[in-house]
N, C-alpha and C positions, 0 to 999 in steps of 0.2 A: 504494500500500500504506500509506503514511504517513497518508493521509486516512481510510482505513478504521480504522486503529488509533486515530486521534484521535476518530472518532465513537464507538468503543467506550469510550474514556476519558470522553467527554462523557456517555454513558449511565450509567456508573458514578458520575460526579460528581453527576449528578442525584439518584441514590439516596442518596449521602452527604450532600448538602445537605438533602434531605427528612428524613433521620435526625437531622441536627444542629439542625433548627428548634426542637424542644422544649427543647434545652439551651442555645441561643444567644439571649441577650437582643437582640443587634443584628439577627439574622435575624428575630426576632419583630417588632421595630420596623419593619423594612422590609416585612414581610408586611402590616402594618396600614396602610401608606401608601396613599393614593388614587392617587398618581402611580406609574407603573411604575419599578422599579429593574431595570435590564437589565445583566447581567454577561455579557460576550462573550469567548470564547476562539476565536482564529482564526489562520490562517497568513497570511504576506504575500501569498500568491496567492489569498486569499479563502475557503479551506476552513475549516470550523469550525461553530460554533453559539453559541447564547446561552440564558441562563436568565432568566426574568422572574418577579419577585416583585411581586404587586399584589393588594390586597383579599383577603388571606388565601389566595391561590392561588400555587402554584409551577408554572410551566410551562417547557418547553424546546422549542427548534427547532434543526434542523440547517441552517438558513439563517443568513446574517449579517444583523445589524440595522444600519440606516442611522445610528442615533444612540444607541449604548449609553451607559449611565451610567458603566460601567467596562469596560475592554477589555485583554486580554492578547494581544499579537501575537507570534507565533513565526516564525522563519525558514521552518520546514517542519513537517510533521506528526511526523516522527521526533524532532526536537528537542523538540517539545511533549510528546510521550508519554514520552520518556526522562526529561525533567526532572520531569514530574508523578509518574511512577512512583518516581523516586529520592526525592522528597519524601515520598510516601506510605509507602514502605518504610522510610525512615529514622525516621519518626515512630512506626511500629508497633513498632520495636525498643526504644523508650524505656520 
């Protein structure tokens, strides 16, 4: 169940990253790079996915990447979802 929730959060995160690109200078810089920038979110047992920024494109996969540029590793899917939702909800109240 935790991995299903994590995949749902990853789908939502993809949309949030896409929405943030026009407002974020750093994301725009990463989008222009020729080399891929790969941001991965996964659990210790290998469930998760990654986002790739390259040549003006944003893509995502529900597989794990062998060599991500940046990685968040969580104990389990429930911990990842709980933490990401608490961060999201606390920022929306500001």
